[in-house]
Residue frames as qw, qx, qy, qz and C-alpha x, y, z in Angstrom:
[[0.317, -0.347, 0.655, 0.592, 169.60, 117.06, 124.02],
 [0.566, 0.481, -0.142, -0.654, 168.35, 117.66, 120.51],
 [0.830, 0.108, 0.547, 0.007, 167.43, 114.51, 118.61],
 [0.667, 0.736, 0.077, 0.082, 168.40, 116.18, 115.33],
 [0.384, 0.704, -0.423, 0.422, 171.72, 117.61, 116.51],
 [0.831, -0.470, -0.296, 0.030, 172.72, 115.41, 119.45],
 [0.697, -0.142, -0.179, 0.680, 176.18, 116.90, 120.04],
 [0.114, -0.942, -0.174, 0.264, 176.43, 120.39, 121.50],
 [0.141, 0.887, -0.424, -0.119, 180.05, 120.75, 120.37],
 [0.695, 0.398, -0.591, 0.099, 183.14, 118.72, 119.60],
 [0.001, 0.381, -0.739, 0.556, 184.09, 118.69, 123.26],
 [0.702, -0.065, 0.369, -0.606, 180.66, 117.41, 124.25],
 [0.885, 0.299, -0.274, -0.228, 180.96, 114.73, 121.56],
 [0.423, 0.467, -0.716, 0.300, 184.36, 113.74, 122.95],
 [0.345, -0.282, 0.661, -0.604, 182.94, 113.28, 126.42],
 [0.863, 0.115, 0.153, -0.467, 180.20, 111.03, 125.04],
 [0.754, 0.454, -0.474, -0.021, 182.79, 109.11, 123.04],
 [0.060, 0.489, -0.760, 0.424, 184.94, 108.58, 126.13],
 [0.673, -0.147, 0.478, -0.545, 182.04, 106.81, 127.85],
 [0.925, 0.291, -0.002, -0.244, 181.81, 104.33, 124.98],
 [0.557, 0.625, -0.529, 0.141, 185.57, 103.79, 124.82],
 [0.514, -0.621, 0.508, -0.302, 186.15, 102.47, 128.33],
 [0.925, -0.066, 0.370, -0.058, 186.12, 98.82, 127.29],
 [0.804, 0.551, 0.013, 0.222, 188.63, 99.45, 124.49],
 [0.113, 0.881, -0.358, 0.287, 191.48, 101.14, 126.40],
 [0.789, -0.508, 0.341, -0.058, 192.93, 98.09, 128.11],
 [0.871, 0.413, -0.079, 0.255, 195.53, 97.36, 125.45],
 [0.729, -0.197, -0.091, 0.649, 199.25, 98.06, 125.80],
 [0.306, -0.364, -0.012, 0.879, 200.12, 101.67, 126.71],
 [0.306, 0.716, 0.594, 0.202, 197.12, 103.34, 125.00],
 [0.191, -0.320, 0.057, 0.926, 197.45, 106.79, 123.44],
 [0.388, 0.765, 0.468, -0.214, 194.81, 109.07, 121.91],
 [0.351, -0.109, 0.437, 0.821, 195.84, 110.36, 118.49],
 [0.317, 0.732, 0.395, -0.456, 193.66, 113.22, 117.27],
 [0.502, 0.368, 0.492, 0.608, 193.35, 114.17, 113.61],
 [0.060, -0.479, -0.109, 0.869, 193.73, 117.95, 113.24],
 [0.001, 0.312, -0.394, 0.864, 192.05, 120.15, 113.25],
 [0.623, -0.345, -0.151, -0.686, 188.49, 119.18, 114.10],
 [0.835, -0.173, -0.521, 0.015, 189.48, 115.98, 115.84],
 [0.360, 0.279, -0.548, 0.702, 191.64, 117.72, 118.42],
 [0.413, -0.335, 0.292, -0.795, 188.84, 119.05, 120.68],
 [0.905, -0.125, -0.217, -0.345, 187.18, 115.62, 120.51],
 [0.782, 0.157, -0.508, 0.325, 190.46, 113.88, 121.30],
 [0.056, 0.426, -0.464, 0.775, 191.21, 116.34, 124.10],
 [0.663, -0.317, 0.170, -0.656, 187.96, 115.47, 125.86],
 [0.944, 0.013, -0.316, -0.091, 188.50, 111.73, 125.31],
 [0.596, 0.300, -0.538, 0.515, 192.05, 111.84, 126.69],
 [0.156, -0.415, 0.423, -0.790, 191.08, 113.94, 129.70],
 [0.779, -0.254, 0.068, -0.569, 188.10, 111.78, 130.64],
 [0.979, 0.018, -0.201, 0.006, 190.03, 108.53, 130.23],
 [0.482, -0.785, 0.361, 0.146, 193.30, 109.88, 131.74],
 [0.855, 0.193, 0.317, 0.364, 195.25, 109.00, 128.60],
 [0.300, -0.444, 0.278, 0.797, 198.04, 110.86, 126.80],
 [0.523, 0.774, 0.306, -0.181, 197.03, 112.98, 123.80],
 [0.324, -0.394, 0.480, 0.714, 198.98, 113.56, 120.61],
 [0.518, 0.600, -0.086, -0.604, 198.44, 114.25, 116.93],
 [0.591, 0.065, 0.715, 0.369, 198.33, 112.13, 113.82],
 [0.205, 0.614, -0.128, -0.752, 198.57, 114.39, 110.80],
 [0.440, 0.269, 0.782, 0.350, 196.81, 113.42, 107.61],
 [0.215, 0.444, -0.084, -0.866, 195.42, 115.44, 104.69],
 [0.675, 0.491, 0.528, -0.159, 192.64, 114.77, 102.25],
 [0.236, -0.141, 0.586, 0.762, 193.54, 114.74, 98.56],
 [0.449, 0.573, 0.366, -0.580, 190.69, 116.71, 97.04],
 [0.591, 0.404, 0.594, 0.367, 189.64, 115.99, 93.47],
 [0.181, -0.170, 0.187, 0.951, 190.68, 118.98, 91.33],
 [0.268, -0.207, -0.420, -0.842, 187.63, 121.12, 90.65],
 [0.720, -0.460, -0.347, -0.386, 185.65, 119.20, 93.29],
 [0.195, 0.490, -0.673, 0.518, 187.84, 119.60, 96.36],
 [0.621, -0.315, 0.392, -0.601, 185.14, 118.37, 98.75],
 [0.977, 0.106, -0.062, -0.174, 185.35, 114.93, 97.09],
 [0.442, -0.656, 0.603, 0.106, 188.29, 112.90, 98.37],
 [0.798, 0.448, -0.384, -0.126, 190.32, 111.02, 95.79],
 [0.807, -0.007, -0.472, 0.355, 192.49, 109.84, 98.67],
 [0.418, -0.898, 0.089, -0.102, 194.57, 111.06, 101.59],
 [0.633, 0.436, -0.458, 0.447, 198.18, 111.34, 102.69],
 [0.677, -0.730, -0.093, -0.006, 199.76, 111.02, 106.13],
 [0.260, -0.841, 0.471, 0.059, 203.04, 111.63, 107.92],
 [0.537, -0.345, 0.735, 0.230, 205.98, 109.77, 106.43],
 [0.237, 0.334, -0.619, -0.670, 204.55, 109.84, 102.90],
 [0.255, 0.232, 0.934, -0.095, 201.83, 107.24, 103.56],
 [0.367, 0.167, -0.227, -0.886, 199.05, 107.58, 101.00],
 [0.364, 0.304, 0.868, -0.145, 195.65, 105.98, 100.48],
 [0.187, 0.111, -0.432, -0.875, 193.72, 106.40, 97.23],
 [0.615, 0.332, 0.521, -0.490, 189.99, 106.02, 96.58],
 [0.300, -0.079, 0.787, 0.534, 190.37, 103.90, 93.47],
 [0.275, 0.619, 0.730, 0.092, 186.72, 104.31, 92.40],
 [0.060, 0.918, 0.124, -0.372, 187.06, 108.12, 92.44],
 [0.237, -0.562, 0.555, 0.566, 190.41, 108.06, 90.63],
 [0.309, 0.131, 0.851, 0.403, 189.04, 105.72, 87.97],
 [0.233, 0.733, 0.634, -0.084, 185.66, 107.39, 87.58],
 [0.093, 0.955, 0.036, -0.281, 187.20, 110.83, 87.00],
 [0.815, 0.448, 0.015, 0.367, 190.24, 109.54, 85.05],
 [0.298, -0.929, 0.203, 0.085, 192.69, 111.26, 87.39],
 [0.688, 0.586, -0.365, 0.222, 196.18, 111.29, 85.90],
 [0.814, -0.265, -0.288, 0.429, 199.13, 110.00, 87.99],
 [0.375, 0.288, -0.113, 0.874, 200.81, 113.39, 87.65],
 [0.361, -0.621, -0.142, -0.681, 197.75, 115.04, 89.21],
 [0.830, -0.493, -0.259, -0.001, 197.93, 112.67, 92.16],
 [0.720, -0.019, -0.207, 0.662, 201.66, 113.32, 92.61],
 [0.098, 0.490, -0.009, 0.866, 201.11, 117.07, 92.56],
 [0.589, -0.627, -0.167, -0.482, 198.39, 116.82, 95.19],
 [0.876, -0.329, -0.259, 0.241, 200.53, 114.54, 97.36],
 [0.545, 0.191, -0.168, 0.799, 203.50, 116.93, 97.18],
 [0.149, -0.572, -0.044, -0.806, 201.32, 119.92, 98.07],
 [0.725, -0.574, -0.144, -0.352, 199.55, 118.25, 101.00],
 [0.866, -0.135, -0.281, 0.392, 202.74, 116.55, 102.19],
 [0.341, 0.358, -0.190, 0.848, 204.46, 119.92, 102.46],
 [0.423, -0.590, -0.040, -0.686, 201.52, 121.20, 104.49],
 [0.881, -0.392, -0.264, 0.003, 201.78, 118.22, 106.84],
 [0.694, 0.078, -0.274, 0.662, 205.48, 118.99, 107.38],
 [0.028, 0.475, -0.103, 0.874, 204.71, 122.64, 108.17],
 [0.640, -0.552, -0.131, -0.519, 201.93, 121.71, 110.55],
 [0.857, -0.198, -0.379, 0.287, 204.11, 119.18, 112.36],
 [0.450, 0.152, -0.262, 0.840, 206.52, 122.00, 113.15],
 [0.217, -0.473, -0.064, -0.852, 203.79, 124.55, 113.85],
 [0.746, -0.492, -0.233, -0.382, 201.79, 122.39, 116.24],
 [0.890, -0.243, -0.284, 0.262, 204.61, 120.55, 117.96],
 [0.100, -0.956, 0.233, -0.149, 207.16, 123.34, 118.23],
 [0.223, 0.616, -0.737, 0.166, 210.03, 120.86, 118.09],
 [0.655, -0.227, 0.619, -0.368, 208.35, 118.19, 120.20],
 [0.081, 0.228, -0.899, -0.364, 208.99, 114.80, 118.53],
 [0.714, -0.102, -0.382, -0.578, 206.09, 112.67, 117.29],
 [0.709, -0.395, 0.469, -0.348, 205.02, 109.96, 119.73],
 [0.090, 0.298, -0.940, -0.139, 206.58, 106.52, 119.56],
 [0.767, -0.010, -0.040, -0.640, 203.79, 104.13, 118.61],
 [0.541, 0.243, -0.804, -0.052, 205.61, 100.80, 118.53],
 [0.330, -0.117, -0.885, 0.306, 203.88, 98.30, 120.78],
 [0.155, 0.173, 0.444, -0.865, 201.15, 100.74, 121.81],
 [0.213, 0.596, 0.773, 0.021, 197.38, 100.86, 121.37],
 [0.067, -0.033, 0.197, 0.978, 196.59, 103.78, 119.05],
 [0.179, 0.654, 0.689, -0.255, 193.14, 105.32, 119.49],
 [0.203, 0.129, 0.388, 0.890, 192.48, 107.44, 116.40],
 [0.059, 0.663, 0.601, -0.442, 189.95, 110.21, 117.00],
 [0.089, 0.174, 0.357, 0.913, 188.20, 112.61, 114.62],
 [0.327, 0.175, 0.350, -0.860, 185.01, 114.66, 114.80],
 [0.766, 0.355, 0.341, -0.414, 183.31, 112.37, 112.29],
 [0.433, -0.093, 0.765, 0.466, 183.68, 110.26, 109.16],
 [0.566, 0.544, -0.047, -0.617, 182.51, 110.88, 105.62],
 [0.779, 0.443, -0.405, -0.183, 184.28, 108.85, 102.92],
 [0.896, -0.407, 0.157, 0.088, 186.80, 107.49, 105.42],
 [0.734, 0.556, -0.158, 0.356, 189.81, 108.31, 103.21],
 [0.003, -0.771, 0.414, -0.484, 191.51, 110.49, 105.81],
 [0.732, -0.471, 0.401, -0.285, 190.99, 107.91, 108.55],
 [0.975, 0.191, 0.032, 0.110, 192.36, 105.17, 106.29],
 [0.476, 0.670, -0.335, 0.460, 195.55, 107.19, 105.92],
 [0.364, -0.674, 0.435, -0.473, 195.68, 107.59, 109.70],
 [0.948, -0.183, 0.223, -0.134, 195.29, 103.84, 110.17],
 [0.848, 0.425, -0.128, 0.289, 198.12, 103.23, 107.71],
 [0.148, 0.743, -0.406, 0.510, 200.38, 105.71, 109.53],
 [0.636, -0.538, 0.401, -0.381, 199.66, 104.07, 112.89],
 [0.991, 0.038, 0.123, 0.019, 200.34, 100.59, 111.49],
 [0.663, 0.595, -0.233, 0.390, 203.55, 101.79, 109.84],
 [0.103, -0.732, 0.434, -0.515, 204.63, 103.19, 113.21],
 [0.370, 0.151, -0.883, 0.245, 204.37, 99.77, 114.80],
 [0.531, -0.271, 0.279, -0.753, 201.17, 100.21, 116.79],
 [0.099, -0.060, 0.984, -0.137, 200.18, 96.96, 118.49],
 [0.148, 0.561, 0.813, -0.038, 196.50, 97.74, 118.01],
 [0.016, -0.079, -0.209, -0.975, 194.38, 100.39, 116.33],
 [0.069, 0.607, 0.746, -0.266, 190.99, 101.66, 117.50],
 [0.042, 0.328, 0.316, 0.889, 189.00, 104.22, 115.51],
 [0.114, -0.566, -0.676, 0.458, 186.73, 106.44, 117.60],
 [0.007, -0.179, -0.278, -0.944, 184.34, 109.01, 116.13],
 [0.337, 0.220, 0.510, -0.761, 181.03, 110.53, 117.18],
 [0.668, 0.516, 0.318, -0.431, 179.29, 110.03, 113.83],
 [0.030, -0.386, 0.735, 0.556, 179.71, 108.45, 110.41],
 [0.728, 0.199, -0.260, -0.602, 177.67, 106.85, 107.62],
 [0.886, -0.187, 0.379, -0.189, 176.94, 103.13, 108.13],
 [0.898, 0.421, -0.027, 0.124, 178.76, 102.00, 104.98],
 [0.289, 0.754, -0.450, 0.380, 181.95, 103.91, 105.87],
 [0.517, -0.552, 0.534, -0.378, 181.92, 102.56, 109.41],
 [0.961, 0.028, 0.249, -0.118, 181.39, 99.01, 108.17],
 [0.754, 0.580, -0.199, 0.234, 184.28, 99.28, 105.71],
 [0.078, 0.734, -0.510, 0.441, 186.68, 100.75, 108.25],
 [0.766, -0.439, 0.347, -0.316, 185.74, 98.21, 110.92],
 [0.981, 0.170, 0.011, 0.089, 187.40, 95.51, 108.81],
 [0.562, 0.628, -0.285, 0.456, 190.70, 97.42, 108.91],
 [0.079, -0.596, 0.492, -0.630, 191.08, 97.95, 112.67],
 [0.215, -0.025, -0.914, 0.344, 190.86, 96.10, 115.97],
 [0.006, -0.619, -0.716, 0.323, 187.77, 98.04, 117.02],
 [0.042, 0.338, 0.278, 0.898, 185.63, 100.90, 115.75],
 [0.080, -0.553, -0.653, 0.511, 183.53, 103.01, 118.09],
 [0.038, -0.225, -0.341, -0.912, 181.01, 105.26, 116.32],
 [0.183, 0.226, 0.643, -0.709, 178.19, 106.68, 118.42],
 [0.566, 0.550, 0.283, -0.545, 175.84, 107.50, 115.53],
 [0.267, -0.085, 0.786, 0.551, 175.54, 105.75, 112.17],
 [0.467, 0.522, 0.338, -0.629, 172.62, 107.59, 110.55],
 [0.585, 0.313, 0.668, 0.336, 171.46, 106.23, 107.20],
 [0.283, 0.892, 0.295, 0.192, 170.47, 109.76, 106.12],
 [0.552, -0.548, 0.091, 0.621, 174.01, 111.07, 106.48],
 [0.467, 0.852, 0.140, 0.188, 174.90, 114.21, 104.52],
 [0.348, 0.663, -0.361, 0.556, 177.73, 115.87, 106.44],
 [0.512, -0.145, -0.645, 0.548, 179.46, 115.65, 109.82],
 [0.002, -0.113, 0.220, -0.969, 178.32, 119.17, 110.72],
 [0.512, -0.347, -0.423, -0.662, 174.64, 118.22, 110.54],
 [0.725, -0.377, -0.573, 0.061, 174.97, 116.33, 113.85],
 [0.444, -0.193, -0.372, 0.792, 176.49, 119.22, 115.85],
 [0.039, -0.909, -0.406, 0.084, 174.72, 122.27, 117.22],
 [0.073, -0.933, 0.263, 0.236, 178.02, 124.17, 117.24],
 [0.883, 0.137, 0.291, 0.341, 180.54, 123.34, 114.55],
 [0.109, 0.962, -0.206, -0.145, 182.77, 126.40, 114.22],
 [0.767, 0.488, -0.343, 0.235, 186.07, 125.76, 112.46],
 [0.768, -0.561, 0.031, 0.309, 188.84, 124.66, 114.82],
 [0.287, 0.923, -0.247, 0.074, 191.74, 127.08, 114.38],
 [0.692, 0.335, -0.482, 0.420, 195.48, 126.44, 114.58],
 [0.095, -0.501, 0.464, -0.725, 195.47, 128.46, 117.80],
 [0.824, -0.287, 0.094, -0.479, 192.79, 126.15, 119.24],
 [0.934, 0.135, -0.315, 0.099, 194.92, 123.12, 118.36],
 [0.441, 0.430, -0.504, 0.606, 198.05, 124.54, 119.96],
 [0.362, -0.481, 0.345, -0.720, 196.19, 125.63, 123.08],
 [0.916, -0.205, 0.009, -0.344, 194.52, 122.26, 123.65],
 [0.852, 0.233, -0.379, 0.276, 197.78, 120.41, 123.05],
 [0.168, 0.518, -0.484, 0.685, 199.60, 122.69, 125.49],
 [0.622, -0.415, 0.267, -0.608, 196.99, 121.94, 128.15],
 [0.985, -0.032, -0.116, -0.127, 197.19, 118.22, 127.52],
 [0.749, 0.349, -0.385, 0.412, 200.99, 118.09, 127.43],
 [0.119, 0.454, -0.468, 0.748, 201.55, 120.35, 130.44],
 [0.374, -0.418, -0.802, 0.206, 198.64, 119.07, 132.47],
 [0.006, 0.079, -0.179, 0.981, 197.52, 122.68, 132.88],
 [0.210, 0.482, 0.724, -0.447, 194.10, 123.46, 134.35],
 [0.249, 0.613, 0.600, 0.450, 191.38, 124.64, 131.99],
 [0.079, -0.247, -0.127, 0.957, 190.92, 128.38, 131.56],
 [0.257, 0.607, 0.752, -0.013, 187.19, 128.72, 130.96],
 [0.099, 0.851, 0.149, -0.494, 187.32, 132.48, 130.44],
 [0.065, -0.589, 0.546, 0.592, 189.84, 132.09, 127.63],
 [0.591, 0.237, 0.765, 0.094, 187.81, 129.65, 125.58],
 [0.038, 0.204, -0.499, -0.841, 187.52, 130.21, 121.85],
 [0.662, 0.196, 0.004, -0.723, 184.28, 130.07, 119.83],
 [0.587, 0.240, -0.735, -0.242, 185.33, 126.67, 118.48],
 [0.075, 0.073, -0.896, 0.432, 185.06, 125.27, 122.00],
 [0.426, -0.459, -0.588, -0.511, 181.39, 126.15, 122.12],
 [0.560, -0.673, -0.018, -0.482, 179.42, 126.05, 125.34],
 [0.915, -0.253, -0.227, 0.218, 181.83, 123.52, 126.84],
 [0.118, -0.963, 0.229, -0.082, 184.43, 126.30, 127.02],
 [0.532, 0.573, -0.602, 0.164, 187.33, 123.94, 126.21],
 [0.144, -0.379, 0.777, -0.481, 187.00, 122.26, 129.61],
 [0.554, -0.203, -0.772, -0.236, 185.44, 118.82, 129.92],
 [0.481, -0.524, 0.227, -0.666, 183.15, 118.85, 132.93]]
């Protein structure tokens, strides 16, 4: 395994994450909630290796206008929103700008709920242990929205599980959840992709296919794997 890029793919990262999560899945009726799109292959591997149900938790980053890669906050299902106050203040973001971004991203969440689920209702979280999975953390804004959505849904406990994230983001998020599992916390963190050897964009088709396999309990089809699955071929070994 490469020391510079320790994860072969998102699926490989998910398998490594599952090993570290064993001690945290003994809460009430645990469920793995993956953040689309990149978190779905990771969550798929975690759920399969731990024999847990898999579902989605949809959230969207609110990109700063003109600097979309910088998160001024995030929004989740049900209109939950989390703002990065220091970004909003530093760039003097107007309330109307925030409302416009929330409306735009909220509409996308609604479309994706329908597109990914195909009429399947969101999971009931009340009284359950929610394990929130993504392919990595950066500012943490999207994961904060996911935590808020899980809490609003009545989750009895919330665990955040990611392969990699900057130390300061992990430390801040740890105070907001029951447990945080992050395999790598490199001080020289620049981007999530820098820690993966294969980091092709996860497509909507990838998301639907992995969800169908998880929900139907279908066997893996190694020959049908997409490039986003990488060398793991969408099938945890």
